C-alpha positions as CSV (number, residue, x, y, z in Angstrom):
1,M,82.3,-13.8,42.0
2,A,80.2,-16.9,42.0
3,G,81.6,-18.2,45.3
4,Q,81.7,-15.0,47.3
5,D,79.2,-14.2,50.1
6,H,78.0,-10.6,49.3
7,N,75.2,-10.3,51.9
8,I,76.9,-11.6,55.0
9,L,77.3,-9.0,57.7
10,T,80.2,-8.9,60.3
11,G,79.6,-8.6,64.0
12,A,80.2,-4.9,64.0
13,E,77.8,-4.3,61.1
14,L,75.1,-6.4,62.8
15,E,75.5,-4.3,66.0
16,E,75.4,-1.1,64.0
17,S,72.3,-2.3,62.1
18,S,70.7,-3.3,65.4
19,R,71.3,0.2,66.9
20,N,69.9,1.9,63.7
21,Y,66.9,-0.3,63.9
22,R,66.3,0.6,67.6
23,R,66.8,4.3,66.9
24,R,64.2,4.1,64.1
25,I,61.7,2.2,66.2
26,V,62.1,4.9,68.9
27,L,61.7,7.6,66.3
28,C,58.5,6.0,64.8
29,S,57.0,5.4,68.2
30,S,57.7,9.0,69.4
31,L,56.2,10.5,66.3
32,F,53.1,8.3,66.7
33,V,52.8,9.3,70.3
34,V,53.0,13.0,69.4
35,F,50.3,12.7,66.8
36,F,48.1,10.5,69.0
37,I,48.3,13.0,71.9
38,F,47.5,15.9,69.6
39,Y,44.6,14.1,67.9
40,I,43.1,12.9,71.2
41,A,43.5,16.4,72.7
42,S,41.7,18.0,69.8
43,A,38.9,15.4,70.0
44,V,38.5,15.8,73.7
45,I,38.4,19.6,73.5
46,Q,35.5,19.3,71.0
47,T,33.3,17.6,73.6
48,P,30.6,19.6,75.5
49,A,32.4,19.2,78.8
50,F,35.3,21.3,77.4
51,A,33.2,23.8,75.5
52,A,34.7,26.7,77.5
53,I,38.2,25.7,76.6
54,A,37.2,25.1,72.9
55,G,35.8,28.6,72.8
56,I,39.1,30.4,73.8
57,P,40.1,32.6,70.9
58,V,43.5,32.0,69.5
59,M,44.5,34.3,66.6
60,G,40.8,35.2,66.2
61,V,39.7,31.5,65.9
62,P,38.2,29.3,68.6
63,L,40.8,26.9,70.0
64,G,38.7,23.8,69.2
65,L,38.3,24.8,65.6
66,L,42.0,25.7,65.2
67,M,43.1,22.3,66.6
68,S,40.7,20.5,64.3
69,L,42.1,22.4,61.3
70,L,45.6,21.7,62.4
71,I,45.3,17.9,62.4
72,F,46.3,17.5,58.8
73,P,49.2,20.0,58.8
74,V,50.5,18.5,62.0
75,S,50.4,15.0,60.5
76,W,52.1,16.3,57.3
77,A,54.9,17.9,59.4
78,I,55.3,14.6,61.3
79,I,55.6,12.7,58.0
80,V,58.2,15.2,56.8
81,V,60.2,14.7,60.0
82,F,59.9,10.9,59.6
83,F,61.2,10.9,56.1
84,V,64.0,13.3,56.8
85,S,65.3,11.5,59.8
86,W,64.8,8.0,58.4
87,R,67.6,8.5,55.9
């Protein structure tokens, strides 16, 4: 075993590894974009210019408050999706 190369990848393995890496980068980028859009949208809705939109009742709660409260659950859901699909 002393002379064998254990960590050398073949061409097919390198190509598969490269595809997996690209897929993971696309996944991570997409999840970040989803969270970023949600976070910015909830922040923008909280501004005085969008007070009418923030006051729309959704399930008995103003939309602005609901979106603010959903920031953490949405981020947790995105983290779960990340770990499940990273395998």
